[in-house]
Backbone as numpy.savetxt, mean C-alpha at the origin, in Angstrom:
# Nx Ny Nz CAx CAy CAz Cx Cy Cz
-8.86 23.28 10.99 -8.57 22.41 9.15 -6.73 22.56 9.87
-6.53 21.75 9.11 -4.68 21.34 9.41 -4.09 22.68 8.80
-2.91 22.95 8.91 -1.96 24.51 8.34 -1.56 23.51 7.32
-1.14 24.11 6.21 0.14 23.10 5.33 1.60 23.44 5.74
2.45 22.10 5.10 3.80 21.85 5.89 3.89 22.85 6.09
5.09 23.09 6.69 5.96 24.72 7.00 7.54 24.95 6.19
7.04 24.87 5.27 8.12 24.70 4.20 8.44 25.21 2.98
9.61 25.35 2.71 9.29 26.84 1.72 9.80 26.17 0.15
8.84 26.08 -0.56 8.67 25.69 -1.82 9.54 25.92 -3.33
10.77 26.91 -2.80 11.52 27.51 -3.31 13.11 27.07 -3.61
13.10 25.86 -2.98 14.02 25.63 -2.16 14.80 24.16 -2.83
14.03 24.32 -3.65 14.67 23.28 -4.55 13.81 21.62 -4.44
13.52 21.01 -5.29 13.32 19.83 -4.91 13.27 18.66 -4.10
14.53 18.38 -3.99 15.48 17.65 -2.65 15.30 18.45 -1.43
15.64 19.67 -1.58 15.36 20.03 -0.26 14.10 20.43 0.34
12.79 20.81 -0.69 11.53 20.92 -0.44 11.14 19.07 0.40
11.59 17.94 -0.20 11.35 17.17 0.12 12.17 16.73 1.82
13.33 17.44 1.75 13.78 16.98 3.21 12.69 18.16 4.11
12.71 19.56 3.79 11.77 19.90 4.73 10.61 18.67 5.53
10.36 18.05 4.01 9.06 17.54 4.58 9.17 16.31 5.43
10.18 15.81 5.19 10.20 14.80 6.23 10.60 15.28 7.40
11.95 15.95 7.49 11.88 16.40 8.40 11.01 16.85 9.68
9.98 17.84 8.92 8.62 18.49 9.38 7.82 16.75 10.35
7.38 16.15 8.77 7.01 14.83 9.92 7.25 14.07 10.70
8.89 14.29 11.03 9.56 13.12 12.07 9.36 14.10 13.44
9.30 15.19 13.04 9.30 16.18 14.78 7.73 16.42 15.03
6.74 16.70 14.05 5.81 17.42 14.65 5.27 16.36 15.41
4.30 16.91 16.48 3.42 16.22 17.45 1.97 15.67 16.98
1.59 16.95 15.95 0.51 16.84 15.64 -0.12 15.87 14.61
-1.12 15.23 15.17 -1.45 13.66 13.82 -1.90 14.72 12.59
-2.75 15.66 13.02 -3.33 16.54 12.01 -2.03 16.89 10.70
-1.09 17.57 11.26 0.16 17.73 9.99 0.76 16.21 9.64
0.77 15.29 10.41 1.08 14.21 10.35 0.56 13.62 8.84
-1.03 13.77 8.69 -1.77 13.27 7.85 -1.20 14.21 6.68
-1.30 15.52 6.57 -0.71 16.38 5.70 0.77 16.14 4.97
1.45 16.59 5.94 2.71 15.91 4.81 2.98 14.81 4.61
2.52 13.53 4.75 2.54 12.45 4.32 1.24 12.12 3.02
0.50 12.81 2.70 0.34 13.01 1.87 0.47 14.07 0.57
1.17 14.64 1.11 2.45 15.43 0.38 2.92 14.94 0.00
3.67 13.90 0.40 5.16 13.19 0.58 4.44 12.09 -0.74
3.55 11.45 -0.44 3.18 10.68 -1.71 2.66 11.26 -2.87
1.91 12.54 -2.69 2.15 12.75 -4.25 3.24 12.96 -4.87
4.46 12.80 -4.82 5.84 12.47 -5.13 6.24 11.47 -6.17
5.25 10.47 -5.43 5.47 9.22 -5.54 4.84 8.65 -7.70
4.32 9.77 -7.48 3.23 9.50 -8.82 5.06 9.83 -10.05
5.99 10.79 -9.68 6.50 11.08 -10.86 8.36 10.14 -11.21
8.45 9.54 -11.68 10.01 8.50 -11.69 10.88 9.54 -10.84
11.43 10.65 -11.85 11.73 11.95 -11.61 12.33 11.78 -10.27
11.33 11.60 -9.07 11.51 11.97 -7.60 12.16 11.04 -7.13
11.81 9.91 -7.85 12.88 7.97 -6.82 13.61 8.20 -6.83
14.95 8.99 -6.61 16.10 9.00 -6.76 15.80 9.81 -5.41
15.49 10.68 -5.11 15.17 11.34 -4.05 14.99 10.83 -3.14
13.17 10.39 -3.55 12.86 9.14 -2.70 13.44 8.32 -1.51
14.07 8.06 -2.25 14.94 6.45 -1.61 16.24 7.35 -0.71
16.72 8.33 -1.11 17.83 9.24 -0.92 17.64 9.78 0.73
16.01 9.98 0.94 16.05 10.64 1.89 15.03 9.45 3.40
15.13 8.13 2.24 14.45 7.10 3.26 13.45 7.27 3.20
12.29 8.01 2.29 10.76 8.33 2.25 10.26 6.95 1.96
10.90 5.50 1.31 10.29 4.45 1.83 10.17 4.03 2.39
11.33 4.22 3.76 10.84 3.48 5.00 9.69 4.18 5.49
10.12 5.23 5.71 9.18 5.76 6.09 7.41 5.63 5.59
7.17 5.17 4.68 6.30 5.13 4.35 5.62 3.42 5.01
6.72 3.03 4.82 6.50 1.01 5.69 6.07 1.54 7.32
7.10 2.89 8.14 6.86 2.27 9.20 5.39 2.61 9.34
5.04 4.03 8.43 3.32 4.02 8.76 1.96 3.18 8.34
2.16 1.78 8.04 1.57 1.28 7.40 1.20 0.60 9.26
2.08 0.63 10.20 1.77 -0.05 11.51 1.43 1.54 12.76
0.88 2.70 11.62 0.30 3.35 12.60 -1.14 3.10 13.20
-1.81 3.43 13.87 -3.26 2.92 14.13 -4.37 4.28 13.05
-3.46 5.21 12.91 -4.51 6.58 12.19 -4.21 5.70 10.96
-6.18 5.08 10.79 -6.24 4.80 9.43 -5.80 6.23 7.96
-5.94 7.06 8.08 -5.22 8.04 7.06 -4.03 7.93 7.11
-2.91 7.87 7.98 -1.64 7.85 7.94 -1.25 6.43 6.96
-2.05 5.24 6.86 -1.81 4.09 6.89 -2.71 4.10 5.20
-3.39 4.86 5.01 -4.38 5.02 4.04 -3.08 5.90 2.69
-2.59 6.84 2.81 -1.46 7.78 2.42 -0.26 6.71 1.94
-0.27 6.29 2.93 1.35 5.65 2.73 1.41 4.31 1.71
-0.19 3.90 1.75 0.34 3.11 0.58 -1.04 3.42 -0.76
-1.51 4.69 -0.05 -2.87 4.71 -1.54 -1.93 4.91 -2.83
-2.84 4.45 -3.65 -3.06 4.83 -5.03 -4.02 5.28 -5.52
-3.45 7.15 -5.32 -4.59 8.05 -5.61 -5.17 7.84 -7.61
-6.23 8.72 -7.35 -6.37 9.38 -9.28 -6.30 10.17 -9.42
-5.88 11.22 -8.85 -5.41 12.52 -9.10 -4.36 12.87 -8.30
-3.04 13.48 -8.75 -2.09 14.01 -8.31 -2.14 15.92 -7.76
-3.28 16.02 -6.95 -3.43 16.88 -6.47 -2.50 16.87 -5.03
-2.75 17.95 -4.53 -1.61 18.68 -2.81 -2.89 18.11 -2.30
-2.55 17.63 -0.98 -3.28 18.24 0.31 -4.85 17.51 0.21
-4.72 16.21 -0.44 -5.91 15.46 -0.96 -6.30 14.67 0.48
-7.57 14.95 1.13 -7.81 13.88 1.82 -8.64 12.76 2.03
-9.18 12.73 0.43 -10.25 12.19 0.56 -9.94 10.34 0.23
-10.87 9.52 -0.22 -10.47 7.82 -0.91 -9.09 8.41 -2.04
-9.06 9.14 -2.47 -8.42 9.45 -3.96 -7.20 9.83 -3.37
-6.84 9.62 -2.05 -5.78 10.19 -1.43 -4.30 10.06 -2.28
-3.52 11.26 -2.92 -2.52 10.92 -3.31 -1.57 9.39 -3.17
-0.52 8.52 -4.26 -0.52 7.72 -3.82 0.90 7.43 -3.07
1.30 6.38 -2.84 2.45 6.00 -2.16 3.02 5.13 -1.78
3.36 3.86 -1.36 3.76 2.33 -1.75 3.83 2.13 -3.41
2.42 2.63 -3.09 1.80 1.56 -4.14 2.27 1.98 -5.81
2.11 3.20 -6.16 2.94 4.14 -6.66 4.39 3.92 -7.05
5.23 3.56 -6.24 6.43 3.19 -5.54 7.11 2.05 -6.44
5.71 1.18 -6.06 6.13 -0.11 -6.48 6.41 -0.86 -8.23
6.13 0.63 -8.76 6.02 0.05 -10.30 7.56 0.12 -10.90
8.37 0.30 -9.83 10.05 1.00 -10.06 11.06 0.10 -9.27
11.90 -0.65 -9.99 12.61 -2.33 -9.98 13.10 -1.68 -8.90
13.84 -0.53 -8.47 14.89 -0.20 -7.20 14.19 -0.41 -6.33
13.02 0.59 -6.81 11.72 0.69 -5.06 11.66 -0.89 -4.99
11.30 -1.76 -5.39 10.51 -2.99 -5.34 11.72 -3.61 -4.58
12.89 -4.22 -5.23 14.04 -4.74 -4.48 13.98 -3.53 -3.15
14.03 -2.61 -2.83 14.43 -2.12 -1.52 13.49 -2.21 -0.11
11.78 -2.41 -0.53 11.24 -2.96 0.00 11.05 -4.30 0.76
11.63 -4.95 -0.54 11.50 -6.49 -0.63 12.38 -6.99 0.56
13.80 -5.80 0.37 15.16 -6.46 1.29 14.59 -5.71 2.63
13.79 -5.08 2.73 14.02 -4.72 3.71 13.03 -5.22 4.82
12.25 -6.11 4.32 11.11 -6.88 5.39 9.65 -6.22 5.34
9.49 -5.66 3.96 7.70 -4.97 3.89 6.96 -5.67 4.00
6.80 -6.80 3.17 5.40 -7.44 2.69 4.88 -8.76 4.07
5.62 -8.00 5.00 4.09 -8.26 5.68 3.55 -7.12 6.63
4.01 -6.05 6.51 3.78 -4.92 6.73 2.71 -4.10 5.70
2.65 -4.99 4.17 1.76 -4.21 2.94 0.63 -5.80 3.36
0.71 -6.59 3.85 -0.57 -7.91 3.80 -1.00 -7.55 5.13
-0.31 -6.75 6.07 -1.92 -6.70 7.18 -2.40 -5.46 6.75
-2.15 -4.84 5.30 -3.26 -3.56 4.99 -4.01 -4.52 4.53
-4.10 -5.79 4.25 -5.45 -6.30 4.06 -6.40 -6.66 4.28
-6.11 -6.75 6.25 -7.56 -6.35 6.92 -7.77 -5.08 7.34
-7.70 -4.28 6.58 -7.90 -3.02 6.67 -9.05 -1.98 6.43
-10.00 -1.97 6.97 -11.75 -1.07 7.14 -11.47 -0.65 5.92
-10.76 0.34 5.83 -10.40 1.12 4.42 -10.80 0.37 3.09
-11.34 0.70 2.05 -11.36 -0.21 1.12 -10.61 0.11 0.37
-9.98 1.68 -0.09 -8.94 1.93 -0.87 -7.76 1.29 0.04
-7.26 1.28 1.33 -6.44 1.09 1.43 -5.87 -0.77 1.00
-7.22 -1.37 1.10 -6.72 -2.45 0.56 -6.50 -3.20 -1.29
-7.62 -2.18 -1.35 -7.00 -2.35 -3.03 -5.91 -1.73 -3.18
-5.03 -0.34 -2.54 -3.96 -0.42 -3.10 -3.28 -1.80 -2.42
-3.18 -2.15 -1.03 -2.30 -3.56 -0.33 -2.14 -4.55 -1.79
-3.48 -4.49 -2.75 -3.59 -5.79 -3.17 -2.79 -5.00 -4.72
-3.11 -4.47 -4.94 -2.09 -4.08 -5.97 -0.91 -3.73 -5.82
0.26 -3.38 -4.89 1.52 -3.72 -4.45 1.82 -4.81 -4.22
0.92 -5.90 -3.66 1.18 -6.94 -3.97 1.58 -7.44 -5.21
0.68 -7.26 -5.84 0.77 -7.81 -7.61 2.23 -7.09 -8.27
3.01 -5.94 -7.81 3.60 -5.07 -8.15 4.87 -5.69 -7.68
4.75 -6.29 -6.47 6.05 -6.80 -5.85 6.19 -8.38 -6.41
5.19 -8.92 -7.01 5.38 -10.38 -7.25 5.44 -10.31 -8.57
5.89 -9.06 -9.59 6.30 -9.21 -10.88 7.53 -9.75 -11.41
7.28 -10.28 -12.72 8.34 -11.01 -13.24 10.06 -10.22 -12.78
10.89 -11.58 -12.53 12.22 -10.44 -11.96 12.46 -10.17 -11.18
11.03 -9.73 -10.17 11.36 -9.54 -8.88 12.03 -10.46 -7.42
12.09 -11.42 -8.31 12.90 -12.18 -7.10 11.86 -13.58 -6.47
12.26 -15.03 -6.17 11.13 -15.36 -5.50 10.73 -15.02 -3.91
9.99 -14.92 -3.18 9.26 -14.29 -1.92 7.86 -14.75 -1.92
8.15 -16.60 -1.18 7.34 -16.86 -1.02 6.49 -16.27 0.01
6.34 -15.39 0.97 5.55 -14.43 1.89 4.33 -13.77 0.99
4.59 -13.46 -0.37 3.88 -12.96 -1.74 2.34 -13.67 -1.49
2.70 -14.91 -1.60 1.70 -15.92 -2.24 1.74 -16.99 -0.84
1.45 -16.60 0.17 1.49 -17.20 1.66 -0.08 -17.66 1.76
0.03 -19.25 2.23 -1.46 -19.34 2.50 -2.69 -18.77 2.86
-2.22 -17.82 4.45 -3.09 -16.90 4.66 -3.38 -15.85 3.85
-2.44 -15.43 2.62 -2.51 -14.16 1.24 -3.21 -14.80 0.21
-3.51 -15.82 0.00 -4.31 -16.39 -0.68 -5.80 -16.66 -0.47
-5.29 -16.98 0.64 -7.09 -17.73 0.98 -7.88 -16.02 1.37
-7.23 -15.01 1.44 -7.75 -13.57 1.86 -8.16 -13.31 0.09
-7.27 -13.56 -0.73 -8.20 -13.06 -2.48 -8.66 -14.33 -2.97
-9.26 -15.00 -2.13 -10.48 -16.38 -2.76 -11.46 -15.13 -2.00
-11.33 -15.08 -0.71 -12.76 -14.88 -0.27 -12.56 -13.28 -0.74
-11.94 -12.16 -1.33 -11.78 -11.42 -2.01 -12.46 -11.24 -3.40
-12.16 -12.06 -3.84 -12.89 -12.85 -5.24 -14.17 -13.08 -5.37
-14.69 -12.69 -4.06 -15.84 -13.05 -4.25 -17.10 -11.44 -3.39
-16.18 -10.48 -3.14 -16.51 -9.31 -2.72 -17.56 -8.80 -3.88
-18.41 -7.80 -3.20 -19.45 -7.11 -3.46 -18.81 -5.58 -4.58
-17.54 -5.44 -4.33 -16.85 -4.42 -4.53 -16.22 -4.85 -6.18
-16.54 -4.09 -6.88 -16.23 -5.23 -8.62 -14.40 -4.58 -8.63
-13.76 -4.10 -8.01 -12.80 -3.87 -8.12 -11.94 -4.57 -7.18
-12.00 -4.98 -5.76 -11.92 -5.65 -5.32 -11.51 -6.87 -5.74
-12.85 -7.20 -6.60 -13.20 -8.66 -6.72 -12.42 -8.79 -7.95
-12.14 -8.13 -8.99 -11.19 -8.58 -10.57 -9.74 -7.95 -9.90
-9.42 -7.89 -8.67 -8.01 -7.08 -9.02 -7.86 -9.14 -8.21
-8.71 -9.25 -7.20 -8.71 -10.72 -6.87 -8.10 -11.72 -7.34
-8.93 -11.84 -8.41 -9.07 -12.85 -9.73 -8.19 -12.84 -10.27
-7.05 -11.60 -10.77 -6.23 -11.23 -11.81 -4.64 -11.86 -10.28
-4.64 -11.35 -9.26 -3.53 -12.35 -8.28 -3.84 -13.66 -8.33
-4.83 -14.14 -8.01 -5.30 -15.95 -8.22 -4.96 -16.42 -9.36
-4.95 -15.70 -10.84 -4.85 -16.16 -11.82 -3.48 -16.30 -11.90
-2.93 -14.66 -11.79 -1.27 -14.79 -12.41 -0.05 -14.79 -11.78
-0.44 -14.65 -10.39 0.51 -15.27 -9.54 0.72 -16.13 -8.38
-0.54 -16.82 -8.78 -0.38 -18.43 -8.28 -0.98 -19.51 -8.78
0.05 -20.77 -8.38 -0.18 -21.45 -9.13 -1.22 -22.09 -9.09
-1.71 -23.71 -9.77 -3.23 -23.96 -9.77 -3.10 -24.93 -8.52
-1.95 -25.06 -8.18 -1.83 -26.57 -6.77 -2.06 -25.39 -5.94
-1.33 -23.89 -5.83 -1.83 -23.45 -4.70 -2.74 -22.98 -4.17
-3.63 -22.32 -5.49 -4.86 -22.25 -5.13 -6.04 -23.16 -4.67
-5.69 -24.21 -4.78 -6.02 -25.30 -4.33 -5.95 -25.89 -3.36
-4.74 -25.81 -2.34 -4.30 -25.78 -0.83 -4.89 -24.51 -0.24
-5.43 -23.58 -1.03 -6.09 -22.59 -0.07 -7.36 -22.93 -0.17
-7.94 -23.29 -0.64 -9.03 -23.95 -0.76 -9.83 -24.55 -0.15
-8.57 -25.85 0.02 -8.81 -26.68 1.00 -8.84 -26.37 2.66
-8.06 -25.71 2.71 -7.34 -25.45 4.14 -9.23 -24.48 4.73
-9.16 -23.13 3.09 -10.15 -22.46 3.98 -11.50 -23.65 3.80
-12.19 -24.59 3.80 -13.18 -25.09 4.07 -13.24 -25.99 5.06
-11.92 -25.64 6.06 -11.86 -26.42 6.90 -10.76 -25.92 8.20
-10.96 -24.47 7.70 -10.45 -23.50 8.82 -10.63 -22.41 8.57
-10.76 -21.48 9.77 -10.86 -20.31 9.64 -9.43 -19.31 9.98
-8.44 -19.35 9.31 -7.10 -19.04 9.33 -7.33 -18.07 7.98
-6.39 -17.23 7.88 -6.57 -15.77 7.03 -6.97 -14.46 7.51
-6.83 -13.84 5.95 -7.24 -12.48 6.85 -8.50 -12.62 6.49
-9.78 -11.21 7.33 -10.90 -11.28 7.06 -10.81 -9.86 5.79
-11.71 -9.82 5.58 -12.49 -9.27 4.36 -12.52 -7.65 5.28
-12.54 -6.65 4.31 -12.93 -5.09 5.64 -13.89 -5.51 5.89
-13.96 -4.63 6.42 -15.48 -4.70 7.71 -16.65 -4.10 6.73
-16.19 -2.94 5.47 -17.07 -2.87 4.93 -17.63 -3.50 3.79
-16.86 -4.71 3.34 -17.20 -5.68 2.31 -17.77 -6.91 3.54
-18.88 -7.31 1.81 -19.68 -8.50 2.53 -19.14 -9.56 1.21
-18.99 -10.46 1.77 -18.70 -11.59 0.32 -19.83 -12.36 -0.18
-20.26 -11.99 -1.49 -21.18 -12.55 -1.86 -21.59 -14.00 -2.12
-22.58 -14.73 -2.45 -23.53 -15.86 -2.06 -22.17 -16.39 -2.89
-22.03 -17.56 -3.18 -21.51 -18.62 -4.51 -22.57 -18.70 -5.21
């Protein structure tokens, strides 16, 4: 079992977060990285931590983790957890980017540093929770006032949502339907359906999912 992060919880919130970031950057242990990243993700639940997380560039740390081969790191970086428990390593892992994206300043930072491709790459993850979090994150980034970013509703993304709308997973199916109805124009959806009927372009369903028959 991995040891708990080697930080002093009595140094104050900013100091504690700084120690976690330093440990994540310096450790070579994958188990330690998972535990530290899950620990950092727990702080994304509380808006009072957002300033500290931006100051310590934790949003960039989460974004960088999305390109890791380690699926657990990806899940913790983007995941929307069910309960804010420290050191949780199940599918209900503490939230990262998905929770942070509820804040306008965090949305703007992710958009400005070009985080959209990293997030959309998670749509092809074999981990259902990662896919659900990626869809939810894209919805936050597409919210009114976030500005126009064509990448959020690109053809491959919409085609992916069309396939997810046929998923056997009710949560994924419902999220995809909301995305198509609320964030895409009827013209965009029609174009994606047309292309989908004539090509294999797009992002596949998670390997654990199988589309339902129409």
